[in-house]
N, C-alpha and C positions, 0 to 999 in steps of 0.2 A: 504494500499500500504506500502511497505517496505520504509517508508519515512525517510528523512534524519536525523531524530532525534531518531533513534533506539539505536545505540551504537556507540560511537566515536571510530574510527579506529586510534590507536596511531602509528601504524606501517606504514611507507611510503614505498609502494611496488615498488619503482622505479627500484630496482635492481633485482626484481624477473623476471624469464623467462616469455616470452609471453604466455598468457593463452591459446590462440588458438593453438599455436604450441605444447603446452604440453598436449593438450586434449587426443590424443590417448593413451599416457602413463598413464594418470590419469584415463581414462575410464578403462583401463586394471587392474590397481591397485585396482580401486574401485570394479570391478567385482570379483576380487579374494577375497577382504575383505568381501564383501557381501556373497559370496558363502561359506566362511569359517565359518559363524555363525552357520548354522545347524549342520555341521560336528563336530564343537567344542563342541556344546551342547550335541550331541550324545556321544562324547568321555567322557565328564564329567559325564554324566548319567551313563555310563557303570562303570566308576571308582567309582561312588557313590554307585552303586549296590554292588560292591566288598567290600566297606567299611561296608555296612549294613550287609552283610553276615559275615564280620569279627567282628561284634558285636557293631559297633558304632550306636547310636540312629538314627532312620530314620529322625526325625525332624532336628537334628543337620546336617546331611548329606544333606538333601533337602535345608536348608538354605544356606549351603556352595555352593551348585551347583547353586542356584539362584543368590547368590552374585557374583560368578565368571562369570556366563553368563551375568548378567547385566553390570558388569565391562567391559567385552569385547564389548558387544553390544553398550554401550554408548560411549566407546572409538572410535570404528569404525565409528559409525554414526557422532560423533562429528568432525571427520577429513574430512568429505565428503560434497559435494554439491549435487545438483540434487535430484533425488528421494530419495536417502538415507537420505539426510538432511531433506527432508520433512517428512520422516518416523520418524526421530529423533524429529522434531518439534511436530509431532502429539503425540509421546510418552511423550514428556515433560509435556503436560497438564494432564497426568495421574500420574505424580510424587506423588501427594497426596494419591494415592492408594497403594503405596509401603510401606512396613514396615519401621519404622523410621531408624532401624539399616541399612537398605539397602539404603533408600532414602537420608539419611543425607550426606554421602560421595559424592554423585553424584548430589546433588541439584544445585550446581553452574554450573556444566557442562550441566544439563538438561535446566536450564534457559538460558544459553548462546546459546543453540540450537534454542531458540525461535527467536533470532534476530541478530545473528552474524555469519559471515563466512569469510575466507580469501579473501582479495580484489584482483581485477585485477590491473595490473601495468598501469601507465599513458599512455604508448604508445598504449596499447590495448583500453583503454577508448577513446583516440583520434580517433582510427580506427573505433570503433563502432559509435561514434558520426558522423563521416564523412559518413559512410555507411548509416545511418538512416536519417540524415538531410542535407547532402551535404557538399562540401568542405568549404563553407562559414558559417558553423554552429555557429562559434563564434560570428557572427554578431547578433545572436538572444539574446546574453547575455551581460550584462555590467560586470559581474563577473561569473567565473566558477571555482570551486575548483576541481582539478583533483584527489585529495585524497578523496576517498568516505567517507561519513559520516556514512554510514551503508551498510551492506552486508547480504544477506540471501541466500535462497536455489538456486533460478534460476536467480537472478539479484542483482545489487547493486545500491545504491542511492547517488547522489551527490547534494550538496547544491550549489545553483547558484542564481544570481539576474538577472531577465529577463530584456529585453530591456526597458520595461515600468516601471522599478523600483520595481516590485513585487519579493519577495523572493520565490523561487520555489524549488521543489524537482524533480530531473531528475533520473528516474529509467531506467536503461538499463539492457538488458539481456546478460548473459555471452555467449561469442561465443561457439557454440557447445552444449549449454545447452539442446536443444531438444533431441539430440542423447544420451547425457549422462542420461537425465531423463528417457527416455524409456528404456535404458539399465538397469538402476537401478530398474525400475518397472518390467522388465522381471525377474530379480533376485528375487525380492520380490514375483512375481507370483510363482516361484519355491517353495518358502516357503509357499505361500498361498495354493498351491495344496496339500502340506504335511498336512497343518492344516486342509484343507477341507476333507481329507481322514479320519481324526479322529473325525469329527463332522458331523454325518449323516444328520442333518437337514439343513446344510449349503451348498447352491449351489454356488460353487466358480466361475465357468466359467463365467456366466453372470455378476456376481459381479466384477470380475477382468476386464471384457470388459468395464463395466461402468466406473470403476476407471480410466482406460487408457483414455477413451473418455474425462473424466472430466479434467484429468491432461493435455491432449493435449490442452484443452481450456485455461488453465493457461499460456501456452506458447505464446498465441496470445494477445499481448498487445492492439491491436486495439479493440478486443472484450472486453477486460478488461476496456478500456476507455469508451466504451459504457455502460457497467454495472455501472461503477463509476458515470457516468453522470446521469444515471437513479436514483441512490441512492441520488446523490447531489440534484437533482431537488425535490425529495420526502421529503428530510429533510432540504431544504433551510429555514433559519431563525428559525430553532428549538432551543428552549431555553436550551435543554439538550445535543444536539449532534452536531458534526461538521463532515461534509463529504467534503474534499478538492475538489475543482473544477479542472477539466482537462483543461489545456491550449493548449496542442498539443499532438499528439500521432502518432506512426508508429508501424509496426508489432513487433518491439523489443525495443521500447523506449517510455516512458511516461513522460510528463511534467505536473506537478500539483502544486497547491498552497502548500506552506510549512506551516506546523502546529507545533507550539511549544507545548510541554506537557511532563508529566512524563510517561515513559513506565509503562504499567500495572505491569510488573515484579517488578518494583521499588516499586509500591504501595503494592504488595504482600509482599516484604521483609521489607519495612520501613514505610509503610503508617499508619496513625492513625486509630483507629477503626472506626471513623466517615468517613474517606476517603475510607476505605475498604468497608464499607456498602454501601456508595453512589456509588462508582465505580462498585461494584457487582450488584447493582440494575440497573444502566444504562446499564451495559454490557448485562445483561439478557434481559432487555427491547428492546435494539437495535436488538438483534438476533431474538426475538419473533415478533417484530413489522414490520420487513422488508417485509415479504410476504404480509401483509395487506396494507402497505403504499407504497411500491415500486414494489410489484409483484415479489420480489426476496428475497432469503435467503442468507445472508452473510455466507459462508460456510467454513471459515478458522478461527476458534475461539481461536487460540493460542494467548497469551498475547502480542506477538511482534507486533500485528496489531492494538493495542489500546493504546491511550494516555489519560491520566487524566490531564486536563488543570487547570491552576491556578484559573479560575473562576468556577471550579466544573463541567465542561462539559466533555463529552467523545468524543474524536476525533477517528474516525474509518478509518483504512487504508487497503490497499491491497484488491482489488476486483477481483483477478484472479479466485478465486473459488466462484461460486455462483450458486444457484439452481433456475431455473425459476419456480415460483409459482404464476402465474397471478391471481389465484383465492384464494390466501392465503394458509394457512396450509391445507393439506387434512382433510376433515371433520371426517374421521375415527380416526385421532389422538385424537381429543377432545372427541369423543364418547367412545373410549376404555378407556381413562383416567377417564371419568365420570362413566362408568359402573364399573370399577374396584374400584374406590374410594367411590362412593356413593351407588351403587346397589349390588356389590359383586356377580354379576351374571356370574359365571365361564363359563358355556356353551356359553353364548352370546359373551364373550371375545374370546373364542376359535373360534367361527364362524367368528367374525370380523377380527381376526388376520389371519385366514386362507384365508379369502376373499381378504385381502391386500397382501398376499404372505409371511407372517411372519412364517406360518406353511405350509409346503409342503403337497400336497394332500395325499401322502402315509405315512405321519407321524401322529401318534396318541399321543395326550397329555391329560392326566387327568385334567379336568377343575379346580378342586380345587387346584391341584398342581401348575397349571399355575398362578392362583390367588395368591397363597402364594409366588410364585417367583416374581410377579410383584409389590405387595403391598409395600415392603420396598423401592423400587425405587421411588415410588411416595409419600413417607412420607412427603416431603417438601410441598406438596399441602394440607395436612391435617389441617394446622394451618394458622393463618393470617400472621405469620412471621416465617421463618425457619432459624436456625443457621447452615450454611454449614461448616463442619470441616473435617480435614484430617482423624480424628478418624472415623467419620461416613462413609466416602468413603472407608476407609480400611476395615471397617466391611462389606460393600456391596461386595467388591471384594473378600474378604475371604469367605463369604457366598456362592457365585456362583461358586467359584473355588475349593471348598473342596469336593473331590470325595466321602467323607463319608456322605455328606448331600444330600437330595433329590433335592435341587435347582440346583445342578451340572448337574444331568441327564436331568432336564428340559431344562437348557440352551443349552445342546447339540442338542436338537431337534428344536431349533428355527433357522429361516433363516433370512437373510437381503435381502429384495427385492431391485433390482438395483434402482428403482425409489425412494427409501428411503435412498440410500447410504449417501447422503450429509446431510439429516435430521438427520440421526443416528449419523453421525460424529459430528454434531453441538450439539446434545443433550448430548452425552457423554462428549465431549470436554468442553462444558460450565459448566457442573457439576464439572468437574475436576478443572477448573479455579476458580469457586466460592468457592470450598473447599480450594484451595491454598489462596484465599483472606481471608478465615475465616470470611466471611461476613454474616450479617443478611439481608435476603431478603424476601419481601412479594411476594413470587413466585406464590401463589395462585391467587392473584389479577392480576398478569401479564398474567397468563394463561387465566383467565376470560376475560381479555381485548383483547388478541390477538389470541387465539386459538379457532376457531369455533367448536361448538359441545360439549364443556366442560360443558356449562350451559344449553343450549338447541340447537335444530337443526334449 
């Protein structure tokens, strides 16, 4: 949950205009900014082509185009809430994949996207509290700070003291967040269809439909409260993890236990090697163990949702995005990993991935090429302990995005089945965070412990 210990808001928003009244204008500006990204990229690409014709080296031109595109994209996303903010948060976990000359200038901005956004003014806060809890809402609290302790994509968090003396986090949804979020996703869908037309193996229509359905779930705080309660029960008393208990909930408001801790982004930037290794291990273990222990996958892996506590535990927040996996991870995941890593049976991998929908029926992939594509990704499972680094992740992204290499054409033929959307999000996102942490993690043992089919069926 976007708990109250994410990022202190030093600015008191009392003089800002009412957020609800400003929503139509903000939605319009957001749409214009989102829509400008593809057009701006096309313009820069055309300009770059002219420079190449003029004799400027292709590598230098491409780097310049990428830098300009990243600069505008990060700037636009950094100013927005809603779906655009969520896209920015998702992008921020892949900062480790960017070349250092590009990532360096934007690292602070990307990290900020993980857990901060402009807050609502106090009068809007009071309005939301009244709508969700009634006019006597203040009777529930002995203290309530109207200036938010944290703000994120679709809601912000206030620190308060409950009537029984417990310190709590009160997360409330921005007025109009649902409409803004869906508007942003419609804009993203426009870019998604463009991308889908360039990737023959990717079926974008059902994928976008699944994405919208999952995002709509994130707007329902009652549903989120049920998910968090399920996780809290499964991890109650765990020596390694803290899941805050829910005290009260409504469709647009959540009250949960307050948890102190260092944001994972702070561990990334300032943590000792020992803390980074420990935090990385717990981070991966929680994501992998959820389906077995709670029947759920926590599906929002960006660092803003995790706190490293003083006693070396990991507090896990924000349960709006979760995949229902009552039987644990799909058996096919472990089987495919096992076959690729231990058996090297390319045809069996093709058959398994086609059966799960990763390869569409009309797409042909040469088995050995697919095996060569996959093996570097599962390198962390070859050894008892793997050192996740930015350099390693950059190498992977460079490899699969180089049109001159065979892996590029293999990647174009692969599809993401809608049922695997959140699993895929967690897999990629967690690797990005582990590389940012620069941590040593016994990934192989975690897979053995929590992913069925990797050792045996």
